[in-house]
N, C-alpha and C positions, 0 to 999 in steps of 0.2 A: 234174448238169444233164440236164433232161428234154428230150426233142425227139419231134416227130411221126414216124410212119413214113417220111415222104416228104423227111425233113431228111438232108441227107448232109455228108460233111467230107472233104475231101482236103488235101492239101498234097505239097509238093515233096522229094523225098529228100533227106535231110540228115545230117550226124553227129550223133550222140546226145552230148546232154552227160553223160551216164551211161558213155561210153566203150564202149558196145556197138558190136560188130563188125556188117558187113555181113549175115553168115550168122546173127547173133545177132536181128537185125530181122526178118530173113527167114523163121525159125522162131516168133519171138515167146516160147517158153516161158520162154527166158530171164529175158528183159525182165518178164514177168506175174508170174512166181513168185519173183523175186527181190525184188521191193518190198514195203514196208509201207502199208497202207492204213489211215487213221483217219477217213475221213468219205466220203460219198457224191462230194464234189467230187476227192477223188483218183483215184477209180474212173475218172470220166469223162474227167479229164484226162489218165490212163496212156493210155485208149483214143485219144484225140483225138492224144495224142503218138505213139503207136506208127504210126497210119494216114497221119499226115503225114510219118513218117520213111521208111516203104515205099511211099508214093506211092497209096495207095487210098483210096476212099470207103465210108463205112458209113452204114448207118441205125439207128435205135431201133426196135425192135419192143414192149420191155417194159421200164416204168420206174415202179415203185412203191414201197410201203414194204418189200417182201420181196425185188424182184428187179430186175435190171437186165441187159437182153440187150440184143445188136446182131449186126446182120448185114451183108454186104456189098450194095452196090445193085446188084450185078451177079446176078439169079436163078440163074444159073449157077455161081456161086463158092462153096464151101462155108465161107466164113470165118465162124465164131461165137464169140464171148464171151459167157459167161453169169455172173453173180456173184449170189450168194444173201446177203441180209441177215439175221443171227442177233443174238446177244448183241455181235457185234462184226464187223470188216470183215477179211475174210481175201480170198485169192488167187481167180481164178475157177476154178468147178469143172467148166467146159466150155470149151476152148479147140481152135480148128480154124485152122491158118494159112488166108491166101488164097491160092486155087487159080487165079486170073484174072490175066490180063495186065495189067500197070499202064501199058502204052502205050496201050491203048485208053481209059484215062480221061480224061474231056473237064475237064482241071483247071480251065480259064477258067470254066465254067459252072457247075462247084459253088463255085469262089470266089465268084463274083458271087451267088448264091443265100444262100451261107450268111454274106456280109457285111449282108444284109437282115434277119437274124432277131435277135430280142431276147434269145436266148440267147447270141449269139456277140456281141452290142454290150455283153453284160455282162462281158466276158471282156477287152475293149480296156483298156490301159492308159491312155488319154484318158479315156474314160467313167468309169473306176474313180478317177481321180485327180480328175475333175471332182467327183465326189459327196463324196469326203473334202475338197475345198476348199471346198464350199458345205454339208456338212452334211447333216440331215435336212431342209432347206429347199431342196436342190436341186431346182430344176425341169425336168421332161421338155422344155420349151419351149426352155430355155436350153441344154439339152444337145445338142437337135436343132440348135439355131444354131450351135453349137460345131464338132460333127462333122461338119455341112455344109460349113464352112468348111475342113474338112480333107480334102474332096472326096467324103464318103458321102452317098449319097442316101438319107435314111431317113426314113420317116413320124413323123408326133407319138405315134401309138400305140405303135410299136416302140420309143421312146424311153421310155414309160411304162411298158410292161413291163419293161423293162432295169432301171429305177430301182427297182423293186419288190425285187428280189434284192439288188441292191447295197446297198441302205439296210437290209435285214433282215439281210444278212451283216457291214455294217460298224459299224451302230449298234444291231443286234438289232430285235427287232419292236416295235411299239407297246404290247402287253401289259407286256411286258418294262420299257418305259420309265416306265411309270405307278407302279412303286413308287420311282422317284427323284424324282416330283414332290411338291411341297407342298400337303398336303390343304385347308389353310388360305390362302383369296384374300386378298392384300392389297388395301389401297384403291387403290393406284394401278393394279392388273394390272384391277381391276373398272372402274375409270373407263375404261381403255383398251378394255376389253372390249364397253362400253355404248355406245360409239361405232359400233361395227359392228354389234353384236348387242343392241339396247334392250330391257330388260327388261319382260316384259309385265304389264301391271296383272290383278290378280286379281280375279276378279269373284263375285259371289254365287252360292250354290247356289239353285237353282228357277226357276221360270219370271219371266223379268224383267217388272217393271212398265211400264206406260205412262206416258209422261213427261206431267206434267199441264202445261196452258197456262197462261200469268199473264195474267189477265183483269183490266181495272180495276173499280175499286169499284163504279161506275155501272153497267156490264154485270153485273156479279154481282147488283145488287139488282134489276134489271130482270128478270134470269132467275126470280130469286126471286119477284117480284112475279107474272110470267107463270103460273107454277106455282100460286100461293097461290090460295084462294078470294075472292071480290069480293062485298061486300056490295051488293044492289040498293037498300035502305032510304037507307043513310048514305054509301056509294060508298067506305068502306075494306077493307082486305085484313084476311084473316086468320078471317074469319067469314062466313056467308051470312044471309039474311035471317031464318031461322027464330032463329038464336043472337043475333040483335043485339038489345042493351040499349036502344037508343035507342027 
């Protein structure tokens, strides 16, 4: 889970599910170096869980395909956790525990700012269950309505950004789904698609010709007579005085 440099995560001090003692949480080395990491998600969850148990806040300063590094929100604190991605996922190569005072952390402000971010919404059990129930057709608008009913104030764009990683994690990405699609479209499917997306009529190549007007026979004959020569001797059309045979 990647966040901007201004993102923060905190939580109240609580007992660990792994059975770590308060001294182990304060030091942190026994926690980080005794875990197994199989993905980036495991790394981000370990950092979030550690800071929640020690009651501190952190911010991500580097998150890409090669590294993941976080610092404390307090500039005077020396807390640092840095992971390096190689062929596998290993414990952090750099770890410095918190040196700041936990009582000075404003938990309420950080919890409020954290709850309005898409990266946090994607970790909510209710949001995850909503995407599981709706499948790939899960709508961000419906997610916003559901989470708003639970008392969370979220924008539509936040729900859009939260749906993208959830769908990719639960149902794979779009390019992965293409291999399971039938390459031959059935007539029923074609009929259903034509209602919303009518097929365009193919046009001939080249410059389009002007449409000809449909004229009556009398108008056509009058037009031809107007352009034909009229003989002044006999009064007939089609020749002149010099070529008249009468």
